[in-house]
N, C-alpha and C positions, 0 to 999 in steps of 0.2 A: 526365319521370323518367329519369335517366341509365342505370339498370339495369333498367328495366321489362321483366318476363318473361324475364330472364336468369337462369340457374341457377348458383349459387355454392356449392360444396361446401367447408365449413370444418371442419377437425379441431380437437379441442379447444375447441369452441365453447360449452360450457356455462357459462362464466364468464370473468371477466378480459378479456384482450385479444381473445380469440376472440369473445366475446359482444358486446364493444364494436364489433368489425368487423361482426359480423351485423347489429347495430342500425343502424349507419350506412348499409349497403347495403340494408337492409330499407326504410329511409326514401326509398331512391331506386327502390323497386318491385321489388327483386330477389326471386327464389325462393331461401330459404336452406336449405341442408342442415345441420343441427346434428348433427355427428358426434362422439360422446364416450362415455365409459364410465359417466358419472354418471346413474343413474336414480333413486337415493335421496340426498337431501342430506346431505353431511357438514358438521357445524356449523363445522369449521375453515376449510372452502373455500367453502361455499355454492354454490348453483346446480345444476341438473340440465338435461338435455336438454329436459325438458318445460317447466321455468320459462323457459328461454331461448326456446323456441318461442313460448310465450305473449307474451313480450316482443317478439319479432320481428313477430308478427302485430299487436300494438298499434301497432308502428311503421310499419305499412303494407305489410309484406312477407308473402310465403307461406312458411310453415315446414314442414320435414319433419325431425322429430327421429328420430335413429337411434342406437341403442346399438352402437357400434363400438369394438373394441379393435384398433388398427392393428398389434399385434404378430401378429395372426392374419390370414393371407392369405385364408382362406375368408370371414372376416367382411368384409374389404375388398371382395372380389369380389361378394359378395352385396349389399353396401350400394351400390356403384357401379351394379350393374344395377338395383336397386330405384329409385335416383334417376333413371336413364334412363328407366325405365318410367313413373315417376310425373310427371316434368317434361318428358320428351321429349328429354332430352340433358343435357350438362354443359358450361358456358361457361368456368368459372373454377374453379380448384382453389387453395385456400389451405391450406398445410401449416403449421398453428400448433401443433399437438400437440408436446410436447417434455417431456423429463425432465431434472432438474438434480442434480448432486452435486458441490459445490465442495470437494473433498478432494484431497490428494496422492496419490501412488501407493500407498504403504503403508496409507493410511487409506481407500482406496476398495474396499469389499467386492465379491467377484465379482457378487453378486446385483444391486448397484446399477450396476456396469459393464454387465452384461447388460441391465438396464432401459434405460439411456441408449442403447445401441447398437441395441436392438430397437425402440425408439421413434423416436429422433432420426435414425438412419441407416437401418436396414432398413425401418421403417414408412413414413418419408418417400419412400423409393425405390419401395417396393411401391404406396403410395397413388398416386404420380404414374404409375407403370407402367400401372396399371389404369384410370386416367382418360384417358390420352393418346388412345386410339381415339376417345372421345367429344369430347375437346377439339379434335382435328383437324377435327371437323364443327361446332365451336361458333362463336358470334358473338364477334368480337374476342377470341379465347381467351388467357388468361393462367394461368400457374402462378406463385404468389407464396409464397415460403417465408420463415418468420420465422427468420432466422439472420444472423450478423454478417459484415461484410467480413472477409476473410481477412487477419489481422494476425499475422505470424510473430515479433512482438517476444517475446523470451524470457519476459517477465514473465507473458504469458497462458498459455504452454505450461507453464512451471514451476509456477504456482500450482495448477492443477487440470487436469492434462494429459488426463485421460480425457474430462472434459466439454468441454473446449476442442476437442479433436480431433473429437468427435461433432458439434459445432455447425459447425466448419469443413467436415466432410463434406457438411452440408446445403447450404453455400454453394458448394462445388465442384460438387455435383450441379447447382446452379443454372446455373453457368457452362457446364457440359457439356450441359445440356438446351437452353440457349439456342442453342448452335451445332447440336446434333443436330436440333432441330425447327424451325430457321429456315426451311427449305424448306416447312414445312407451316404457316407463319404463327402458330404457338403461341409466345407470349412466355414467358420465364422469368427472373424476377427475385427478389432476396431483399431484405428489410426488417429494420432493427434500430433500437431506439431509442437516441437519444443520451444520454438519462438513464434511471435506473431508473424503472419504471412501477409505480404502486400496485396490486399484485395480491396474491392469497392466498399465492402463492409467496414474494414479497418479504416479506410479514409473517411467515410461518411458518418459512421456511427461511434467510433471509438477514440481516434487521436488525430485525425487529419494527416497532413503531410509529415508532421513531426514523427508520428508513429510508423508511417510508411517507411521512412529513412532508417528506423530501428528495426526493420523487419527483413524476413528472407522472401525471395521470389517463390511463387507456387511450385516452381520445378522441383524443390526439394521434396515436397509431399508426393508429387507425381513419380519420382524416382523411387521413393519408398514403397508406394503402391506397386510399382512394377515388380519389385524384389519380393514383395509378400505374395503376390498373385502367381508368380512362377513356381512357388514352393508346393510341394505335394499336399493336396487338400486333407488327406488322411492324417497327416501328422502335424501340419501348421494350422492349429485351430485352438480357440479359446484364450487368445491373447489380446490384451489392451496395449498395443504398441505405440511407441513414439517414433517420429521419423528419424531421429538421430540414432536411436537404438537399432532400428532396422538397417540403416546404412552401415553403422559400425560393424554389425554382424556380418555384412557383405565385404568388410575390409576397407570401407571408405571412411576416412577420418578427417579429411580436409573438407570442410563445409564453406570456406571462405567465398567460392565462387557463387554461393547462392545468396549472399547478402545483397540487399539492394544498394546499400553504401559500403563498398569493400573496406574492411578494417574498422568499420564504425561499431558503436555499442549496439547490442541486441537486446530486445525486449522479450523476456520469457513469456510464453503464452499462459493463459489461465489454467488453473488446476494442477499446475506442475511445481 
């Protein structure tokens, strides 16, 4: 098994892309930390840290479900230490948790602005900051952040500037960490889907069932994550990957099995 006995800390892992990544890596023998806020199920979203943990163990991994709000530094510190005590260290951090608000400047309430920057920017930074001492001691250590290639085309900045800049912050952190941590052998990369992915966020916030039917399953992102994380951390670092590019580099060119509706029209994701 590719990740046997390696500990992978995943934020926002109770559902959607985060859970799909957890299950993929669990099947390879990983210890999976399921860090999220959800301890009771919201019918609109589905999934809790406990349901995800059960699925991880069924897939063949070891699970540690932790209720963590990454806006709270004390919770981050406590969770990171608990993981290190429980599994003996941390080998990989996946910054998956994120908040979205696709509105213009006048239509973006301060509360939603603060949520995006507290989670996407500050939360990602603090999660990484507190994991770094353990990652430096990890086996083939990686930081992988779910954020897009930095694309300064005006259409992406003009359409929803607050959200766009928050996600680009995550990608720029990635490039900075790759350089900063090169001497320590810790890789830092980002990953973004080439098409929309069938998640609760897409269904509830973006386009309902119409957009779901034009999306791919989260499995395509999980498979790309697997291929990134198995690469040597000393040489695979400083990249803003897309899922399709990663899979093509592994010789996988038929993506039809990932579509929610086989043969249907696909919606390109934002920023690409």
